[in-house]
C-alpha positions in Angstrom: 0.0 0.0 0.0 1.3 3.4 -0.9 0.0 6.6 0.7 1.0 9.9 -0.8 0.5 13.2 1.1 1.1 16.5 -0.6 1.5 19.7 1.4 1.4 23.2 0.0 3.6 25.1 2.4 5.6 28.3 2.3 9.2 28.0 3.4 8.3 29.8 6.6 5.5 27.4 7.3 7.8 24.4 6.7 10.5 25.8 9.0 7.9 26.3 11.7 6.5 22.7 11.3 10.0 21.1 11.5 11.2 23.5 14.3 14.0 25.0 12.2 15.3 28.5 12.9 14.4 31.4 10.7 17.7 33.0 9.5 16.1 35.4 7.0 16.9 38.5 9.2 20.5 37.4 9.6 20.8 36.7 5.9 19.4 40.2 5.1 21.9 41.8 7.6 24.9 39.9 6.2 23.9 40.6 2.6 23.4 44.4 3.3 26.8 44.5 5.1 28.5 42.7 2.1 26.9 45.1 -0.4 28.1 48.1 1.7 31.7 46.8 1.9 31.6 46.1 -1.9 30.5 49.7 -2.5 33.2 51.2 -0.2 36.2 49.2 -1.5 35.4 46.6 -4.2 39.0 45.3 -4.4 39.2 44.6 -0.6 35.8 43.1 -0.6 36.8 40.7 -3.5 39.9 39.7 -1.6 38.1 39.2 1.7 34.9 37.5 0.6 35.0 36.2 -2.9 38.6 35.1 -3.5 38.6 32.5 -0.7 35.4 31.0 -2.1 36.9 30.8 -5.6 40.0 29.2 -4.4 38.0 26.6 -2.4 35.9 25.9 -5.4 38.9 25.4 -7.7 40.5 23.1 -5.1 37.4 21.0 -5.1 37.2 21.0 -8.9 40.9 19.9 -9.1 40.2 17.0 -6.7 37.2 16.0 -8.8 39.4 16.0 -11.9 42.0 13.8 -10.2 39.3 11.4 -9.1 37.8 11.1 -12.6 41.3 10.8 -14.1 42.1 7.9 -11.8 38.7 6.3 -12.6 39.3 6.5 -16.3 42.9 5.2 -16.1 41.5 2.3 -14.0 39.0 1.6 -16.8 41.7 1.5 -19.5 43.7 -1.2 -17.7 41.0 -3.9 -17.9 
């Protein structure tokens, strides 16, 4: 037997049902602060906020490339 229940909830209602915190005000504050810092000194904001994310992303991508390379080399040996 299969039972399917479909709920039509907003994100706020879902958070409330599952007891999850509402971080929307915190998100708004951080976003406004980031926008202000970018407007004041775009170069410094890039180096502080965006550059570390890009470097982490590239590191992850490089690890993925190495994993796939190893997988493909392993496939060629058989």
